[in-house]
C-alpha positions in Angstrom: -6.1 26.6 -76.4 -8.8 26.8 -73.6 -10.6 30.1 -74.1 -11.1 32.7 -71.3 -14.8 32.1 -71.0 -14.1 28.4 -70.2 -11.4 29.5 -67.7 -13.8 31.9 -65.9 -16.4 29.2 -65.8 -13.9 26.9 -64.1 -12.8 29.4 -61.4 -15.1 27.7 -58.8 -13.5 24.4 -59.6 -10.0 25.6 -58.8 -7.9 23.3 -56.6 -7.2 25.1 -53.4 -6.1 21.9 -51.5 -6.3 18.2 -51.7 -6.9 16.1 -48.6 -6.5 12.3 -48.9 -6.1 10.9 -45.3 -5.5 7.3 -46.6 -2.1 8.4 -47.8 -1.2 9.5 -44.3 0.0 12.9 -43.2 -0.6 15.8 -45.6 2.2 18.4 -46.0 1.5 21.8 -47.3 3.7 24.4 -49.1 2.7 27.7 -50.7 1.3 26.1 -53.8 1.7 22.3 -53.4 0.3 19.6 -51.1 2.2 16.4 -50.7 2.3 13.0 -49.1 5.2 10.7 -48.4 4.9 6.9 -48.9 7.6 4.3 -49.3 10.4 6.8 -49.8 8.3 8.5 -52.5 6.8 11.9 -52.4 3.4 12.4 -54.0 3.4 16.0 -55.2 0.1 17.6 -55.9 0.2 20.9 -57.9 -2.7 22.9 -56.7 -4.1 26.0 -58.3 -2.9 28.3 -55.5 -0.7 31.1 -56.8 1.8 33.0 -54.8 3.9 36.1 -54.9 5.6 38.3 -52.2 5.8 35.1 -50.1 2.0 35.0 -49.8 -0.7 32.9 -51.4 -2.8 35.4 -53.4 -5.6 33.3 -54.7 -6.4 30.4 -57.1 -6.0 30.2 -60.9 -7.8 27.3 -62.7 -5.6 24.9 -64.7 -2.5 26.5 -63.2 -1.4 23.4 -61.3 -1.9 21.0 -64.3 0.0 23.4 -66.6 3.0 23.7 -64.3 3.0 20.0 -63.5 3.1 19.1 -67.2 5.6 21.8 -68.1 7.9 20.6 -65.3 7.7 17.1 -66.7 8.8 18.4 -70.1 11.8 20.3 -68.6 12.9 17.5 -66.3 13.1 15.2 -69.3 15.0 17.8 -71.3 17.6 18.3 -68.7 18.0 14.8 -67.2 21.3 14.4 -69.1 22.8 17.4 -67.3 21.8 16.4 -63.8 19.6 13.7 -62.3 16.2 15.0 -61.0 13.6 13.7 -58.6 10.8 13.0 -61.1 9.6 9.4 -61.5 6.5 10.3 -63.5 3.0 11.8 -63.7 -0.1 9.9 -62.6 -2.5 12.8 -63.1 -2.3 16.2 -64.7 -1.9 17.6 -61.2 0.1 14.8 -59.5 3.8 13.9 -59.9 5.6 11.0 -58.2 9.1 12.0 -57.2 11.9 10.4 -55.2 12.1 11.7 -51.7 15.1 14.0 -51.4 16.6 16.2 -48.7 16.2 19.7 -50.0 19.3 21.9 -49.7 18.6 25.1 -47.7 19.5 27.4 -50.6 17.6 28.4 -53.7 19.7 29.0 -56.8 18.6 32.0 -58.8 20.2 32.5 -62.2 19.7 35.9 -63.8 20.5 36.9 -67.4 18.9 40.4 -67.0 18.6 43.0 -64.3 14.9 43.3 -63.4 12.2 42.7 -60.7 10.1 44.4 -58.1 10.5 42.0 -55.1 12.9 42.4 -52.2 15.3 39.8 -53.6 15.4 41.1 -57.2 18.5 42.7 -58.7 16.7 45.8 -59.9 15.2 46.5 -56.5 18.6 46.5 -54.9 20.3 48.3 -57.8 17.6 51.1 -58.0 18.1 51.6 -54.2 21.7 52.6 -54.9 23.5 49.3 -54.2 26.3 48.2 -56.5 27.6 45.2 -54.6 24.7 42.8 -54.7 24.9 39.1 -53.7 28.7 39.7 -53.6 28.7 40.7 -57.2 29.9 44.2 -58.3 27.6 45.8 -60.9 28.6 48.8 -63.0 27.0 52.2 -63.1 24.4 53.1 -65.7 22.4 49.9 -65.9 18.7 50.2 -66.9 15.8 48.1 -65.7 15.3 45.0 -67.9 18.8 45.3 -69.4 20.7 42.2 -70.4 23.7 41.4 -68.3 27.1 40.7 -69.8 26.8 37.1 -68.6 24.3 35.2 -66.4 24.9 35.6 -62.7 23.9 33.4 -59.7 22.2 35.2 -56.9 21.3 32.6 -54.2 18.7 33.0 -51.5 17.9 31.1 -48.3 14.8 28.8 -48.5 12.4 30.8 -46.4 14.5 30.8 -43.3 14.4 34.5 -42.7 12.0 36.5 -40.5 8.5 35.6 -41.3 9.6 32.7 -43.5 10.9 35.0 -46.3 13.6 34.1 -48.7 16.7 36.2 -47.9 19.7 37.1 -50.2 22.9 35.3 -49.4 26.3 35.2 -51.0 28.3 32.1 -51.9 31.0 32.8 -49.2 28.2 33.1 -46.6 26.7 29.8 -47.8 30.1 28.1 -47.2 30.8 29.9 -43.9 27.4 29.0 -42.5 27.9 25.4 -43.7 24.6 25.4 -45.5 26.2 23.6 -48.5 29.7 22.1 -48.6 32.1 24.1 -50.8 32.8 21.4 -53.3 29.1 20.7 -53.7 28.2 24.4 -54.1 30.8 24.7 -56.9 29.2 21.7 -58.6 25.7 23.3 -58.2 26.9 26.6 -59.7 28.3 24.9 -62.8 25.2 22.8 -63.3 22.8 25.7 -62.8 24.5 27.8 -65.5 24.5 24.8 -67.9 20.7 24.2 -67.3 20.1 27.9 -67.7 21.9 28.0 -71.1 19.8 25.0 -72.3 16.6 26.6 -71.0 17.5 29.9 -72.8 18.0 28.1 -76.1 14.7 26.2 -75.9 12.8 29.2 -74.8 14.2 31.3 -77.6 13.0 28.8 -80.2 9.5 29.2 -78.6 9.7 33.0 -78.8 10.6 33.7 -75.2 13.5 35.2 -73.3 14.4 33.3 -70.1 15.3 36.4 -68.1 15.9 34.6 -64.9 14.9 31.5 -63.0 15.1 29.6 -59.8 16.4 26.1 -59.3 16.2 24.0 -56.2 18.5 21.0 -55.5 18.4 18.2 -53.0 20.2 15.0 -52.0 18.7 11.6 -52.7 18.8 8.6 -50.4 22.3 7.9 -51.6 23.5 11.4 -51.0 23.6 12.2 -54.8 22.7 15.6 -56.1 19.3 16.0 -57.7 17.3 18.8 -59.3 14.0 19.1 -57.4 10.8 21.2 -57.2 10.0 22.6 -60.7 12.0 24.0 -63.5 11.6 26.9 -66.1 7.9 27.5 -65.4 6.1 30.9 -65.3 6.0 30.5 -61.5 9.8 29.9 -61.1 11.0 32.1 -64.1 10.6 35.4 -65.8 9.6 34.8 -69.4 9.6 37.7 -71.8 8.3 38.0 -75.4 11.5 38.0 -77.5 10.2 39.8 -80.6 9.0 42.9 -78.7 11.8 43.1 -76.1 14.3 45.3 -77.9 11.8 48.0 -79.0 10.2 48.2 -75.5 13.5 48.3 -73.7 14.8 51.1 -75.9 11.6 53.1 -75.1 12.0 52.5 -71.4 8.7 50.6 -71.4 7.9 47.5 -69.4 8.7 44.3 -71.3 5.9 42.0 -72.5 6.0 39.1 -70.0 4.4 35.7 -69.7 5.1 35.0 -66.1 4.0 36.0 -62.6 5.4 39.5 -63.0 2.2 40.4 -64.8 0.3 39.5 -61.6 2.9 41.1 -59.3 2.6 44.4 -61.1 -1.2 44.3 -60.8 -0.9 43.8 -57.0 1.7 46.4 -56.7 -0.6 48.9 -58.5 -3.2 48.1 -55.9 -0.7 49.1 -53.2 0.0 45.5 -52.1 3.5 44.1 -51.9 3.1 41.5 -49.2 1.7 43.4 -46.2 -1.9 44.2 -45.3 -5.1 42.9 -46.7 -4.7 40.9 -50.0 -6.8 42.5 -52.8 -9.1 40.0 -54.5 -8.2 39.3 -58.1 -11.0 40.0 -60.6 -12.1 37.2 -62.9 -10.6 38.9 -65.9 -7.1 39.0 -64.3 -7.4 35.3 -63.3 -8.4 34.4 -66.8 -5.5 36.3 -68.3 -3.0 34.6 -65.9 -4.4 31.2 -66.8 -4.3 31.9 -70.5 -0.7 33.1 -70.4 0.4 30.0 -68.5 -1.4 27.7 -71.0 0.2 29.6 -73.9 3.7 29.3 -72.4 3.1 25.5 -72.1 1.9 25.2 -75.7 4.7 27.3 -77.2 7.6 25.7 -75.3 6.5 22.1 -75.6 4.8 22.3 -79.0 1.9 20.3 -77.6 -1.7 21.5 -77.1 -2.8 21.7 -73.5 -5.8 19.4 -73.0 -7.6 18.3 -69.9 -10.7 16.3 -69.2 -13.5 18.9 -68.4 -16.2 16.2 -68.0 -15.1 15.5 -64.4 -14.4 17.9 -61.6 -10.6 18.2 -61.1 -10.8 17.4 -57.4 -12.7 14.2 -58.1 -10.2 13.3 -60.8 -7.2 13.8 -58.5 -8.7 11.8 -55.7 -9.5 8.9 -58.1 -5.8 9.1 -59.3 -4.5 9.1 -55.7 -6.7 6.1 -54.7 -4.8 4.0 -57.2 -1.7 4.4 -55.0 -3.3 2.7 -52.0 
């Protein structure tokens, strides 16, 4: 695995954005840039990292790790539902079929946890018991396993300020965001994917506590899984062997996802408003190391990348082959 000294050395080389005008108009999301060409989307996974609906900084190798991990999961779940991935042309670049994203994000939760405004634990600890249209019993503790996984949808950044907002399935249907029959299909597929992800993660020593799926419709109107899947950015991944002991003691679980970073920012007094604290190099290195370790444990492959060329130059050379 790439050591922390190498990670810190490569912080100045982090990919904050990629501009390649020869591919036409550049589109920009929180953590990805993309171009559209011949009904294909050229997705560039940058090293930007976000939480609380804000970009909080850059983490070297993050984009390459998540791109490669998404490739692994798309291949592992293609028999359950088609996905938009065509292939990877660079550690940071994935070619995908252009799809119309559905306006709802599908969050599957196996545990009650979280510190953000859309998390189950935040609502539950505030005294709510009917959350996302689901009735939860009294006496639950933070990080407790639920009786069965639940689906807690959110809008795709259509709320005030572009934030994801909680929504219930009946509201999805009533607002005609997704047709009723299609939503029923999505719920069924999401739970099957989550079950498969849970089994694979457990073999790697992780608990898949919750995750987010995004779906779209391809040019033929067929349902497809899009974005990314079962990554430390889109999921909460906990260390399986220490979970039970920590939970019984009321301690925070050992995690290998963005919650580690979210907690650091929360401890600095930042939860999405005001000036963004600058991450120290040691924190950046820890985040990168955790992402790489997740990739290596889940896939069984060593994460390797060419350090003899600057990543931006490597990406631009890869993109030039598409012209």
